Phi, psi and omega in degrees: 000141180240132175241128181243128173245180180287346184244350183196166176241142180232139176242121181247131185223152170297133183286306179206143183299136180061021180270339185074015180236164179228154183255123179245119180254148180211160173269003181224115183288330175301313185289320177302314183296318180301313183277333183228053183304325185273359181256161184280129177257130180236171175283141175254170176273000180277125181294324185276318179260078190282345180237155182209156179214142173263134192225142169284159185300329176292316180296324176292322178294330180285321173300316179296321178298316176302313181298319179294323181295335182266009180292130176266096190286343179296338180270358172284139174274150176293145175214155177248141180262115176259129178261136185274000000 
């Protein structure tokens, strides 16, 4: 899964089968630290997502909640949902 914010891009992958963890890679070490500050951030082999952190699913869920809380809905344009 890819998540893009105004300040960074995140790539989320399963860390290991049945481990209950995810691997979160990003192009921004600062944003990884902001969302996963208590976890160790390391360099990845990916050129675009140069930094990574392993996170349990609960820590990842908490980081997603923070990301959603930071959404600026005033920048969304109005749209109508038309049913056919």
